[in-house]
C-alpha positions in Angstrom: 97.0 64.1 107.5 95.9 67.8 107.6 92.2 68.3 108.4 90.8 71.3 106.4 89.5 74.2 108.5 88.9 77.2 106.2 87.9 75.2 103.1 86.1 72.3 104.7 82.7 73.2 103.5 83.6 74.4 100.0 82.1 71.3 98.3 78.7 71.9 99.9 76.0 72.9 97.4 74.6 76.4 97.7 77.0 77.4 100.4 76.5 81.0 99.4 73.0 80.8 100.8 72.7 81.8 104.5 70.5 78.8 105.4 73.1 76.4 104.2 75.9 78.2 105.9 74.0 78.3 109.2 73.2 74.6 109.1 76.9 74.0 109.0 77.5 76.1 112.1 77.8 79.5 110.5 77.3 82.7 112.5 77.7 80.7 115.7 81.2 82.2 116.2 80.1 85.8 116.1 77.3 85.1 118.6 80.0 83.6 120.9 82.3 86.6 120.4 79.5 89.1 121.3 78.2 87.2 124.3 81.3 85.8 125.9 84.2 88.1 125.1 85.0 91.8 125.3 86.7 93.4 122.2 90.0 93.6 124.2 89.8 89.9 124.9 89.5 89.0 121.2 92.4 91.2 120.3 94.5 89.4 122.9 93.3 86.0 121.6 94.4 86.9 118.1 97.7 88.1 119.4 98.3 84.9 121.3 97.3 82.8 118.3 100.3 84.0 116.3 98.1 84.8 113.3 100.1 86.7 110.7 98.6 88.6 107.8 97.9 86.4 104.8 98.2 89.2 102.2 101.9 89.2 101.7 103.8 91.0 104.4 103.0 88.5 107.2 102.7 91.2 109.9 101.2 89.8 113.2 97.4 90.6 113.0 96.8 91.1 116.7 99.7 93.5 117.0 98.3 95.5 114.1 94.9 95.7 115.8 96.6 96.9 119.0 97.8 100.0 117.3 94.3 101.4 117.1 94.0 104.4 119.5 91.7 103.8 122.5 89.0 106.3 123.4 89.4 108.2 120.1 86.7 110.6 119.3 86.8 109.5 115.6 85.1 106.4 114.2 87.2 103.3 113.5 87.0 101.6 110.1 87.8 98.1 108.9 88.9 97.7 105.3 89.0 94.3 103.7 91.6 94.0 100.9 90.0 91.8 98.3 91.9 93.5 95.5 93.7 90.3 94.6 95.8 91.5 91.7 99.2 89.8 92.2 99.8 87.7 89.1 99.6 84.0 90.1 97.3 84.7 93.0 93.7 83.6 93.3 93.0 82.2 96.8 90.9 85.1 98.0 88.7 84.9 94.9 88.2 81.2 95.7 87.0 82.1 99.2 84.5 84.7 98.0 83.1 82.4 95.3 82.6 79.4 97.6 82.0 80.7 101.1 81.1 84.5 101.2 79.3 84.2 104.6 82.5 82.9 106.2 84.2 86.2 105.1 81.2 88.2 106.5 81.5 86.4 109.8 85.2 87.0 109.9 84.5 90.7 109.2 81.9 90.9 112.0 84.1 89.3 114.7 87.1 91.5 113.6 85.0 94.7 113.5 83.7 93.9 117.0 87.3 93.4 118.2 88.5 96.8 117.0 85.2 98.4 117.8 84.4 99.4 114.3 80.9 100.1 113.1 81.6 100.4 109.4 83.5 97.9 107.2 84.4 98.2 103.5 85.3 95.3 101.2 87.5 96.7 98.5 87.4 94.3 95.5 88.8 94.4 92.0 86.5 95.8 89.4 87.1 92.8 87.1 85.7 90.5 89.8 82.1 91.3 88.9 80.7 87.9 89.8 82.5 87.9 93.1 81.2 91.4 93.9 77.6 90.3 93.1 78.0 87.2 95.4 79.2 89.4 98.3 76.4 92.0 97.8 73.9 89.2 97.8 75.4 87.7 101.0 75.3 91.1 102.7 71.6 91.5 101.7 70.8 88.1 103.2 72.5 89.1 106.4 70.8 92.4 106.6 67.4 90.8 105.9 67.9 88.6 109.0 69.2 91.5 111.0 72.6 90.0 111.3 73.9 93.3 110.0 72.7 96.7 111.1 71.7 97.8 114.6 72.0 95.8 117.8 73.2 92.6 116.0 71.9 89.5 117.8 70.3 91.7 120.4 73.8 92.9 121.6 75.2 96.4 121.8 77.0 96.2 118.5 76.2 97.8 115.2 77.8 97.1 111.8 77.4 98.0 108.2 79.4 96.3 105.4 79.8 97.9 102.0 81.4 96.5 98.9 83.5 99.0 97.0 84.7 98.0 93.5 88.0 99.3 92.3 89.0 100.1 88.7 91.6 97.4 88.1 94.7 99.1 89.4 97.4 96.8 90.9 98.6 99.7 93.1 95.3 99.8 94.9 96.3 96.5 96.6 98.8 98.6 98.6 96.9 99.5 101.7 97.1 103.3 101.5 96.5 103.3 97.7 93.4 101.3 98.6 92.3 104.0 101.1 92.8 106.7 98.5 90.7 104.8 96.0 87.8 104.3 98.5 87.9 108.0 99.2 87.3 108.6 95.5 90.9 109.8 94.7 93.5 108.6 92.4 94.9 105.3 93.8 98.4 106.5 94.8 100.0 105.3 98.0 100.5 107.7 100.9 103.7 108.5 102.7 103.9 106.7 106.1 103.9 107.7 108.9 101.1 108.3 109.9 100.1 104.7 109.6 96.5 103.8 108.8 95.8 102.4 112.3 96.2 106.0 113.5 95.2 108.0 110.5 93.6 106.0 107.7 90.3 106.2 105.9 88.9 109.7 106.0 91.6 110.6 108.5 90.3 108.0 111.0 91.8 105.0 112.7 91.7 102.1 110.2 92.6 98.5 110.1 93.3 96.9 106.7 93.3 93.1 106.5 93.3 90.6 103.7 90.4 88.2 103.0 92.2 85.1 104.1 93.4 86.7 107.3 89.9 87.6 108.4 88.3 84.2 107.9 90.8 82.8 110.4 89.6 85.0 113.2 86.2 83.3 114.0 88.0 80.0 114.3 90.4 81.4 116.8 87.5 82.7 118.9 85.6 79.4 118.7 88.5 77.1 119.4 91.0 79.3 121.3 94.3 80.8 120.5 96.2 77.8 121.8 94.4 75.5 119.3 95.4 77.8 116.5 99.0 78.2 117.7 99.4 74.4 117.8 98.7 74.1 114.1 102.1 73.7 112.6 105.5 73.2 114.3 106.8 76.8 114.3 105.3 79.4 116.8 106.0 82.1 114.2 104.1 80.3 111.5 100.8 79.1 113.0 97.4 78.2 111.7 96.1 76.9 108.3 97.3 78.4 105.0 95.8 78.5 101.5 98.1 78.0 98.6 97.1 78.8 95.0 99.1 76.7 92.6 99.2 77.5 88.8 101.5 77.1 85.9 102.7 73.8 84.4 101.3 71.4 87.0 98.8 68.6 86.4 96.4 69.6 89.2 96.4 73.4 89.6 94.1 74.9 92.3 93.8 76.2 95.8 94.9 73.9 98.6 94.8 74.2 102.4 97.5 72.9 104.6 99.5 73.9 107.7 102.8 75.7 107.0 104.9 72.6 107.5 104.2 71.4 103.9 107.2 71.8 101.7 107.1 73.4 98.2 108.3 70.1 96.8 105.4 68.1 98.4 103.0 70.7 97.2 104.1 70.4 93.6 104.7 66.7 93.3 102.5 65.0 95.9 99.5 67.4 95.9 99.5 68.7 92.4 100.8 65.5 90.7 104.0 67.0 89.2 104.4 68.8 86.0 102.4 68.5 82.9 103.7 66.1 80.2 106.1 64.9 83.0 108.5 67.6 82.0 111.5 68.6 84.2 111.1 71.5 86.6 112.9 74.7 85.7 111.9 77.0 88.5 109.1 78.0 91.0 107.8 81.3 92.0 106.6 80.6 95.5 104.6 83.7 96.4 103.3 85.6 93.4 105.1 87.5 90.7 106.8 90.0 93.1 109.0 87.4 94.8 112.4 85.9 93.8 112.3 82.5 92.0 113.6 79.2 93.4 115.6 76.6 91.4 114.6 72.9 91.4 117.3 72.1 94.0 115.9 74.8 96.4 112.2 73.6 96.6 112.6 71.2 99.6 111.6 74.1 101.9 108.6 74.6 104.2 106.0 76.9 102.8 106.1 79.4 105.7 107.2 83.0 106.1 110.6 82.4 107.7 111.8 79.3 105.9 111.3 81.0 102.5 112.9 84.2 103.7 116.0 82.1 104.7 116.1 80.9 101.0 116.2 84.5 99.8 112.5 84.7 98.7 109.1 85.2 100.3 105.8 83.5 101.0 104.1 86.6 99.8 100.6 85.9 98.5 101.3 82.2 98.4 100.6 82.2 94.6 102.8 79.3 93.5 103.7 79.5 89.8 105.4 76.3 88.5 107.7 76.7 85.5 108.8 73.7 83.4 111.7 73.1 81.1 111.2 74.7 77.7 110.1 78.0 79.1 112.2 81.0 78.2 113.2 82.8 81.3 114.0 86.0 79.4 110.4 86.0 78.2 109.2 85.4 81.8 111.3 88.4 83.0 110.1 90.6 80.2 106.5 89.8 80.9 106.9 90.5 84.6 108.7 93.7 83.9 105.9 94.7 81.5 103.3 94.2 84.2 105.0 96.4 86.7 105.8 99.1 84.2 102.1 99.2 83.3 100.9 99.2 86.9 103.3 101.7 88.4 101.3 104.7 89.6 104.2 107.0 88.5 104.4 108.9 91.8 108.0 107.9 92.5 110.8 108.4 89.9 112.8 105.3 90.7 109.6 103.2 90.1 108.2 105.1 87.2 111.4 105.3 85.3 113.0 102.0 86.6 110.1 99.7 85.7 110.0 101.3 82.2 113.7 100.8 81.7 113.6 97.2 82.8 110.8 96.4 80.4 112.5 98.3 77.5 115.9 96.6 78.0 114.4 93.1 78.5 112.2 93.5 75.4 115.3 94.3 73.4 117.2 91.4 74.8 114.4 89.0 74.1 114.1 90.1 70.5 117.8 89.5 69.9 118.9 93.2 69.9 120.5 93.3 73.3 124.0 94.9 73.9 127.0 93.6 75.9 126.9 94.9 79.5 123.1 95.2 79.7 122.7 92.4 82.2 124.9 94.4 84.6 123.0 97.5 83.7 119.7 95.7 84.6 121.2 94.6 88.0 122.3 98.2 88.7 118.8 99.5 87.8 117.2 97.0 90.1 119.5 97.9 92.9 118.6 101.6 92.6 114.9 100.8 92.5 114.8 99.2 95.9 114.0 101.0 99.2 113.8 104.4 97.5 110.0 104.7 97.0 106.8 105.4 99.0 105.4 101.9 98.5 106.9 98.4 97.7 105.9 98.2 94.0 109.4 99.3 92.9 111.0 96.6 95.1 108.4 94.1 93.9 109.4 94.7 90.3 113.2 94.7 90.9 113.5 91.6 93.1 112.2 88.9 90.7 114.2 90.4 87.8 117.4 90.2 89.8 116.7 86.6 90.7 116.0 85.6 87.1 119.2 87.1 85.9 121.3 85.7 88.7 119.9 82.2 88.5 119.5 81.9 84.7 122.4 84.2 83.6 123.6 81.8 80.9 120.2 81.9 79.2 120.2 85.7 79.2 123.8 85.7 77.9 122.7 83.4 75.1 120.1 85.9 74.0 122.8 88.5 73.9 125.0 86.4 71.7 122.5 85.5 69.0 119.0 86.4 68.0 116.0 84.2 68.8 115.4 81.8 71.7 116.7 78.2 72.1 113.6 77.5 74.1 111.3 78.2 71.1 
């Protein structure tokens, strides 16, 4: 039985109030970090813990922190990516709504580790309630001098600022996020240089996802060996949040280690599908990842096991699809989203996403032409690995998987108008 770590206090009333958070042990871990450890020691602890980024790419967090130049004459910034805009993903919003001070403490410990004195929380503009909760939590911390100058009497200063975006999916990409904070159009930058060397305002910058950062204080409090022992695979350590939606009886955010299988998550945790319908497919990590068929879901929900199945953990936004759902319509809706959200900077993405949507819209309406499935596959192939950021790949990979795994359904749409699933 897994014991909750990150979400263990979520049922506590008024957890967004500092007094409640502190009674439950809050802000103890930042005190411990400041008084017992040097910044370098914390970076090493995070490296030894095996913590990988929880935003999608799964890059080792401690290694990323180690890229920050030492003895730079420029300030170092910490940017928190709370621009949770991947369709099917809502775990970070859940954290902010229920336990904002845990995020602040995670930011504080992480900022101390990378020797940053200024942190920015970049949050979607639509998340007005969440932004207000964060601003209130920051005000509470500032009132008690937990933020500002000489925090807890130690030689550490930190300011945290909430920055609201304007609802652009592309700003979830780390360099697009930096451009937006700087007041520019949210278009990704060419890399290198990477943000750790030349990021916000041309200064060394670390960008981490919300869920990633709330793990850091627990590593400092309990040790990297404790964290690394959670789970059975040294490359997939620590607790993980999964946001399950779609046609399941009990959708929601669930915390487990990464040994839980997708099948267990759907049937044992979420109670199976609504109306006891048969499973048709599962998107395991948000709209940008390839879909899995029912016979493929007995797989551990970790980075490497899913990669071996030809998909990704991604944002851990699990979308469950039952029988009776038109996969052509699913593909068209996904393509529509990416066509709308492309920033237009790279032609393969700008043109490719628009073509995918146009062709799929025509196929769904019964006006498709023979050979268009092969044309879609060719467009997807040309969209991958030819752009500045991964949005083009994120649009192409799921469409490829839908056509490959449900080809008969697509061909049926080409042979006659209408949809047999209707």
